[in-house]
C-alpha positions in Angstrom: -22.4 -24.4 -30.1 -19.3 -26.0 -28.2 -18.3 -29.0 -30.2 -16.3 -31.6 -28.2 -13.9 -34.1 -29.9 -13.3 -36.4 -27.0 -15.8 -39.4 -26.7 -15.4 -39.0 -22.9 -18.2 -36.4 -22.7 -20.8 -37.7 -24.8 -22.7 -39.3 -22.0 -23.2 -35.9 -20.1 -25.2 -34.1 -22.8 -27.5 -34.5 -25.7 -27.6 -32.4 -28.8 -30.9 -30.8 -30.1 -31.2 -28.3 -32.9 -27.5 -27.9 -32.8 -27.6 -26.9 -29.1 -25.9 -29.3 -26.5 -27.9 -29.8 -23.5 -25.7 -30.9 -20.5 -26.7 -32.7 -17.6 -25.9 -31.9 -14.0 -23.7 -33.8 -11.5 -25.1 -34.6 -8.2 -23.1 -37.0 -5.8 -22.0 -39.6 -8.7 -25.2 -39.3 -10.7 -25.6 -37.3 -14.3 -29.0 -36.0 -14.2 -31.3 -34.4 -17.2 -33.5 -32.5 -14.7 -35.8 -31.0 -17.6 -35.3 -27.5 -16.7 -32.5 -25.8 -18.3 -30.3 -22.5 -17.8 -29.4 -20.8 -21.2 -25.7 -20.5 -21.3 -24.7 -17.5 -24.1 -21.2 -16.5 -25.3 -19.8 -13.2 -24.7 -18.1 -13.4 -28.3 -21.6 -12.4 -29.7 -24.2 -13.1 -27.4 -25.3 -16.4 -29.4 -26.8 -19.3 -27.4 -24.1 -22.0 -27.1 -25.6 -24.6 -24.5 -28.5 -25.5 -22.3 -27.2 -26.8 -18.8 -29.7 -28.7 -16.4 -31.0 -26.4 -13.9 -30.9 -28.2 -10.2 -33.8 -27.4 -7.9 -33.7 -27.2 -4.6 -35.2 -30.7 -4.1 -32.2 -32.3 -6.1 -29.5 -30.5 -4.5 -31.0 -31.2 -1.1 -31.0 -35.0 -1.9 -27.6 -35.0 -3.3 -26.2 -32.7 -0.2 -27.7 -35.3 2.0 -25.8 -38.3 0.4 -22.6 -36.2 0.6 -23.0 -35.4 4.2 -24.3 -38.9 5.6 -22.2 -41.2 3.0 -19.8 -39.1 0.6 -17.8 -37.2 3.2 -16.7 -40.5 4.5 -16.1 -41.9 1.5 -13.5 -38.9 0.8 -12.0 -39.0 4.2 -11.5 -42.7 4.2 -9.9 -42.5 0.9 -6.0 -42.7 1.8 -4.0 -39.6 1.5 -1.6 -41.3 -1.1 -4.7 -42.1 -3.1 -6.2 -38.6 -3.2 -3.1 -37.4 -4.7 -3.0 -40.4 -7.2 -6.4 -39.2 -8.1 -5.4 -35.8 -8.5 -2.2 -36.7 -10.5 -4.7 -38.6 -13.0 -6.8 -35.6 -13.3 -3.8 -33.4 -14.5 -3.2 -36.2 -17.0 -6.8 -36.0 -18.1 -6.4 -32.1 -18.3 -3.5 -32.6 -20.5 -5.1 -35.5 -22.8 -8.4 -33.3 -23.2 -6.8 -30.2 -23.4 -8.3 -29.0 -26.7 -11.9 -29.3 -25.5 -11.0 -27.4 -22.4 -9.3 -24.6 -24.3 -12.1 -24.5 -26.6 -14.9 -24.3 -23.7 -13.0 -21.3 -22.2 -12.7 -19.5 -25.4 -16.4 -20.0 -26.3 -18.0 -19.8 -23.0 -15.7 -17.2 -21.2 -14.6 -15.3 -24.3 -10.8 -15.9 -23.7 -8.3 -15.7 -26.1 -6.6 -18.9 -27.0 -3.4 -17.7 -24.9 -5.5 -17.0 -22.3 -7.5 -20.2 -22.3 -4.0 -22.3 -22.8 -2.6 -20.4 -19.9 -5.7 -21.2 -17.6 -5.3 -24.9 -18.5 -1.8 -24.9 -17.9 -2.1 -23.3 -14.5 -4.7 -25.8 -13.6 -2.5 -28.7 -14.5 0.2 -27.4 -12.5 -1.7 -26.5 -9.6 -3.4 -30.0 -9.5 0.4 -31.3 -9.6 1.3 -29.3 -6.6 -1.2 -30.7 -4.4 1.6 -32.5 -2.8 2.5 -29.5 -1.0 -0.8 -29.1 0.5 -0.5 -32.8 1.8 2.9 -31.8 3.5 0.8 -28.9 5.7 -1.6 -31.3 6.9 0.0 -32.6 10.1 -0.6 -32.2 13.7 1.6 -31.9 16.8 2.6 -33.4 20.0 2.4 -31.3 23.3 3.9 -32.2 26.7 2.0 -31.2 29.8 4.8 -30.4 32.4 4.7 -26.7 31.8 1.9 -26.4 34.1 1.1 -28.0 37.5 -2.3 -28.9 36.8 -1.4 -31.0 33.7 1.8 -32.9 35.1 1.8 -36.5 33.7 -0.6 -35.7 30.7 0.4 -35.1 27.2 -1.8 -34.1 24.1 -2.0 -34.7 20.4 -3.2 -32.0 18.1 -4.9 -33.2 15.2 -5.9 -31.5 12.0 -8.8 -33.3 10.3 -11.1 -32.3 7.3 -14.4 -30.2 8.4 -16.6 -32.5 6.0 -18.1 -30.9 3.1 -16.9 -27.7 1.4 -18.8 -25.5 -0.8 -16.9 -23.8 -3.6 -18.6 -20.8 -5.2 -16.7 -20.2 -8.6 -16.4 -16.6 -10.6 -16.8 -16.3 -14.0 -13.3 -15.0 -15.0 -11.5 -18.2 -14.0 -13.9 -21.0 -14.0 -11.3 -23.8 -14.6 -8.6 -22.9 -12.5 -10.5 -21.6 -9.6 -12.7 -24.9 -9.5 -9.6 -27.1 -9.6 -7.9 -25.0 -6.8 -10.8 -25.2 -4.3 -11.2 -28.9 -5.4 -7.6 -29.7 -4.8 -6.8 -28.2 -1.4 -10.2 -29.5 -0.3 -10.1 -33.0 -1.3 -6.5 -33.5 -0.5 -7.3 -32.7 3.1 -10.3 -35.1 3.2 -13.3 -33.1 2.4 -16.3 -33.9 -0.1 -16.9 -30.7 -2.3 -20.0 -29.4 -3.5 -19.4 -27.1 -6.5 -21.9 -23.9 -7.5 -20.3 -23.0 -11.0 -20.7 -19.5 -12.5 -24.0 -19.1 -14.3 -22.2 -17.2 -17.0 -19.8 -19.7 -18.1 -20.4 -23.4 -16.3 -19.4 -25.3 -19.4 -15.5 -25.7 -18.3 -16.7 -26.7 -14.7 -18.9 -29.7 -16.1 -16.5 -30.8 -18.2 -13.9 -30.8 -15.1 -16.4 -32.8 -13.4 -16.5 -35.7 -15.9 -12.6 -35.7 -15.7 -12.8 -36.0 -12.0 -15.1 -38.8 -12.2 -12.8 -40.7 -14.9 -9.8 -39.8 -12.4 -11.5 -41.9 -9.7 -12.8 -38.9 -7.3 -15.3 -40.7 -4.8 -18.4 -40.5 -6.8 -20.8 -39.9 -3.7 -18.2 -37.2 -2.5 -18.9 -34.5 -5.5 -21.9 -32.5 -6.8 -21.9 -29.7 -9.1 -25.2 -27.6 -8.2 -26.2 -25.7 -11.1 -28.5 -22.8 -9.2 -28.4 -19.2 -10.4 -26.5 -16.8 -7.9 -29.6 -15.2 -6.8 -31.0 -18.7 -5.6 -28.0 -20.0 -3.9 -28.7 -18.7 -0.1 -30.4 -21.8 0.7 -27.4 -23.7 -0.2 -24.8 -21.4 1.6 -26.9 -21.4 4.8 -27.5 -25.1 4.7 -25.9 -26.5 8.0 -24.4 -29.6 6.3 -21.7 -27.1 4.7 -18.8 -26.5 7.1 -16.8 -24.4 5.0 -17.7 -21.7 2.2 -14.6 -21.3 -0.3 -15.8 -18.0 -2.4 -14.3 -16.1 -5.1 -16.1 -13.0 -6.2 -17.3 -9.4 -5.4 -17.0 -7.9 -2.0 -21.0 -7.2 -2.2 -21.8 -10.7 -2.8 -19.3 -11.8 -0.1 -21.0 -9.6 2.5 -24.2 -11.4 1.4 -22.7 -14.6 2.3 -21.3 -13.6 5.3 -24.9 -12.6 6.2 -26.8 -15.4 5.4 -24.3 -18.5 6.1 -24.1 -18.7 9.8 -21.1 -20.1 11.9 -19.0 -21.5 9.4 -15.4 -21.5 8.0 -14.8 -19.1 5.4 -12.0 -18.8 2.6 -13.3 -15.1 0.8 -11.2 -13.6 -1.9 -13.2 -10.5 -2.7 -12.9 -7.2 -4.5 -9.8 -5.9 -5.6 -8.5 -3.8 -8.5 -4.8 -3.1 -7.5 -2.8 0.2 -7.0 0.6 0.5 -8.8 3.2 2.8 -7.2 5.8 3.9 -9.6 9.1 5.6 -7.7 11.1 8.0 -8.8 13.9 5.9 -9.7 11.7 3.1 -11.6 12.4 1.6 -15.1 9.6 3.5 -17.0 9.6 1.1 -19.8 9.5 -1.7 -17.7 6.8 -0.3 -15.6 4.8 0.9 -18.4 4.7 -2.8 -20.1 3.7 -4.6 -16.9 1.3 -1.8 -15.7 -0.3 -2.0 -19.5 -0.8 -5.7 -19.5 -2.1 -5.6 -15.9 -4.8 -3.2 -17.1 -6.1 -5.2 -20.2 -5.3 -8.7 -19.8 -8.6 -10.7 -19.8 -10.1 -7.5 -20.6 -9.3 -6.3 -17.1 -11.8 -9.0 -15.6 -9.1 -10.0 -13.0 -9.4 -9.4 -9.4 -5.7 -8.5 -9.3 -6.1 -6.1 -12.4 -4.2 -2.7 -11.9 -6.9 0.1 -11.7 -4.8 3.0 -9.8 -1.2 4.1 -11.0 0.4 6.6 -8.7 3.4 8.2 -10.1 6.0 10.7 -8.9 4.9 14.3 -10.2 8.1 14.4 -12.4 7.0 11.4 -14.1 3.7 11.7 -14.7 3.4 12.8 -18.5 6.2 10.3 -19.4 4.8 7.2 -17.8 1.1 8.3 -19.1 2.4 8.5 -22.4 4.4 5.1 -22.4 1.0 3.5 -21.3 -1.1 4.9 -23.6 1.4 4.0 -26.6 1.2 0.3 -25.5 -2.7 0.4 -24.8 -3.2 1.8 -28.6 -1.5 -1.3 -29.9 -3.9 -3.4 -27.9 -5.8 -5.5 -30.7 -9.7 -6.0 -29.5 -11.8 -8.3 -31.3 -13.2 -11.9 -31.5 -11.0 -14.0 -29.1 -11.0 -17.1 -31.3 -8.8 -15.0 -34.0 -5.0 -15.5 -33.3 -3.9 -11.8 -33.9 -6.4 -10.6 -31.1 -5.0 -9.6 -27.6 -8.3 -8.7 -25.8 -11.7 -10.3 -26.3 -15.0 -9.1 -24.8 -16.4 -8.4 -21.3 -18.6 -11.1 -20.0 -21.8 -9.4 -20.8 -23.6 -6.3 -21.7 -24.2 -5.2 -18.3 -20.4 -5.1 -17.6 -20.0 -2.9 -20.6 -22.6 -0.3 -19.3 -20.8 -0.4 -15.8 -17.7 0.7 -17.1 -19.0 3.4 -19.6 -21.0 4.6 -16.8 -17.7 4.8 -14.4 -15.5 6.3 -17.5 -18.5 9.2 -17.6 -18.4 9.8 -13.9 -14.6 10.1 -14.0 -14.6 12.5 -16.8 -17.5 14.5 -15.0 -15.1 14.8 -12.0 -12.2 16.3 -13.7 -10.5 13.3 -15.2 -9.2 13.4 -18.9 -9.3 10.5 -21.1 -5.8 9.7 -22.3 -7.0 6.7 -24.3 -10.0 4.2 -25.1 -13.0 5.1 -23.2 -15.5 4.0 -26.1 -17.8 0.9 -26.9 -16.5 -1.0 -29.9 -20.1 -3.0 -30.3 -21.5 -6.0 -28.7 -19.5 -6.8 -25.4 -16.3 -5.2 -26.6 -14.6 -1.9 -25.3 -11.3 -0.1 -25.6 -8.7 -0.4 -23.0 -9.2 2.9 -21.2 -6.6 5.3 -19.2 -7.9 8.3 -17.3 -5.7 10.9 -16.1 -6.0 13.2 -13.1 -2.8 15.0 -13.0 -3.9 16.7 -9.5 -5.1 13.8 -7.2 -7.3 16.0 -4.9 -10.7 15.1 -6.7 -9.9 11.4 -7.4 -11.3 10.0 -3.9 -14.7 11.2 -5.3 -14.3 9.1 -8.6 -16.2 5.7 -8.8 -13.3 3.9 -10.0 -11.5 4.9 -7.0 -14.4 4.0 -4.4 -15.4 0.8 -6.4 -13.9 -2.4 -8.4 -15.2 -2.1 -12.1 -14.6 -5.3 -13.5 -13.5 -3.8 -17.0 -9.8 -2.8 -18.6 -9.9 0.7 -17.4 -7.6 2.4 -15.0 -6.8 5.8 -13.4 -3.6 7.5 -13.4 -2.6 10.4 -10.9 0.8 11.9 -9.5 2.0 12.2 -5.8 4.6 14.6 -4.2 5.6 12.7 -1.5 5.7 8.9 -0.2 3.1 9.5 2.6 0.8 10.9 0.0 0.9 7.9 -2.3 0.6 5.5 0.8 -2.4 7.3 1.6 -3.8 7.2 -2.0 -3.1 3.4 -2.2 -4.6 2.7 1.3 -7.6 5.1 0.9 -9.4 2.5 -1.1 -11.7 0.1 0.8 -9.8 -3.0 -1.3 -6.6 -4.4 0.0 -5.8 -7.3 -2.4 -2.4 -6.5 -4.0 -0.3 -3.6 -4.7 2.6 -3.3 -7.2 5.8 -1.4 -6.5 8.1 -0.1 -9.4 11.8 1.2 -8.2 14.8 0.2 -6.8 15.3 2.7 -3.8 15.4 -0.1 -1.4 14.5 2.4 1.5 11.4 3.6 -0.2 10.4 -0.1 -1.1 11.0 -1.4 2.5 8.8 1.7 3.8 6.1 0.7 1.1 6.0 -2.9 2.1 5.7 -1.9 5.6 2.9 0.8 5.5 0.8 -0.7 2.4 -2.3 -2.5 3.8 -2.6 -5.3 1.4 -2.3 -8.9 1.3 0.5 -8.9 -1.2 3.0 -6.6 -2.8 4.5 -7.2 -5.9 8.0 -5.6 -6.5 9.0 -4.7 -10.0 5.9 -6.7 -11.5 2.2 -6.8 -12.1 0.0 -8.6 -9.6 -0.5 -12.1 -10.6 -1.9 -15.0 -8.7 -0.6 -17.6 -11.2 -1.1 -21.1 -9.9 -1.5 -19.9 -6.3 2.2 -21.1 -5.4 2.5 -17.9 -3.3 -0.2 -17.2 -0.9 -3.0 -14.8 -1.9 -6.1 -12.9 -0.5 -6.9 -9.6 0.9 -7.1 -7.4 3.8 -10.3 -4.8 4.4 -13.3 -5.4 1.7 -11.1 -7.8 0.0 -11.6 -11.2 1.7 -11.0 -13.3 4.5 -8.4 -15.9 4.7 -5.8 -17.1 2.1 -5.8 -19.0 -1.0 -2.7 -20.7 -2.2 -0.6 -23.8 -2.2 -0.2 -25.1 1.3 -1.9 -22.1 2.8 -5.9 -22.8 1.9 -5.7 -26.4 4.0 -5.6 -24.2 7.0 -8.9 -23.3 6.5 -10.5 -26.6 5.3 -9.1 -28.4 8.2 -10.1 -28.4 12.0 -7.8 -28.5 15.0 -8.7 -31.4 17.5 -6.9 -31.6 20.8 -6.5 -35.2 22.4 -5.3 -35.2 26.0 -4.1 -38.3 27.6 -4.0 -38.3 31.6 -1.5 -41.0 32.9 -2.3 -40.5 36.8 -6.1 -40.6 36.4 -7.6 -38.5 39.1 -4.3 -38.0 40.9 -3.3 -35.2 38.2 -5.8 -32.9 39.7 -4.5 -33.0 43.2 -2.4 -29.9 42.5 -5.4 -27.5 42.1 
């Protein structure tokens, strides 16, 4: 059971038989619908809460309220006041840190260090909203560059689309919600949040903090609908922008049903790391290992494919194995644990099937590869000393959201590029080494949204823009970049000569 210390949350839930029943937040109203979704903890599978399920009739009513009134309440809130509200949210996140951290540990299965890191990143992201605001300016355009527009001029405005639908992944339920709300709200949009069914509790707590911070009450809703039932919401014409973080497969379904809208889609990843002949293998092994097991590999920017020069294959593999063998797996509430559980048993099954597939196709388990009971697994490294068969492997072809990576060798830089680009994903890549000519060549040829030099991929608070190519998405998230996708251009042309301006045609 999630136990909350702050009295601020007492009105959004009731407790029966030691189970909290959370209300839903719909356009300024906390509603107990009487129909609930069970929320379990990945730590041991036990029930930790029930949340009010929102049937379409209630979602439709809230969406109509937001579309008719709420989007204007947000838009008519002065920009300085929006920043003030977000600043107050940062203060409230700090004040209620313990409850937010505990919700992330219990509901998402994060270690305390990881949960603290997500709260810290959320606070920093909110504080950085001022940088988003600096990108919401238009332009003046003179008309004297064409004979048909002499004596005219134009102002190009950027204004909010209206209503943004934010669809949140389970792996960063607090940060991704904070980020999507921050750039949507600072640019004047109302927001409908679709939380992850697996761990919605941090999102509901955040909604209460937003309400307390002064977010326009009729400009926000948290629609508790299962993912399989959310197609109607995605397709609704009152939604102007869909900001989604999740799998490529779900992204395709959204694109197929949403209609003509604006999209920000951060989709599948699983990143390659290319280790050059002159790389510091100690440093590379440390960062690559962390990139494999951090949050049990349940990160879109986790490292899934390691490409190392043939001469260094055995040494690097050995160093990574040594580090993975030190990872302590267990109950994330324990302070001595480095890696907690996968989100559910289905995720464990998917990982085990992928490991078995790799072994059948010639891979060798260098470390890990076992279930540890419940939702717990060992961090896993699978070796293909010769890369000839690696493209047939499921772990190469698909994103498996778990702490498992392939390692193989290459004999030329062109071969490394071909292997890295050969996957259908293009989110991030990591390059370890010092030869500037090799690095510049890789930067030019790798088909990825971001390339990290001598570091593991990490999106952090989004200070740098992130997003993918190919099956990894559309658009960019990140401070000052996402506002480009939630604001529309509007051109206003002033004609100072009336009909006379057209006499040149």
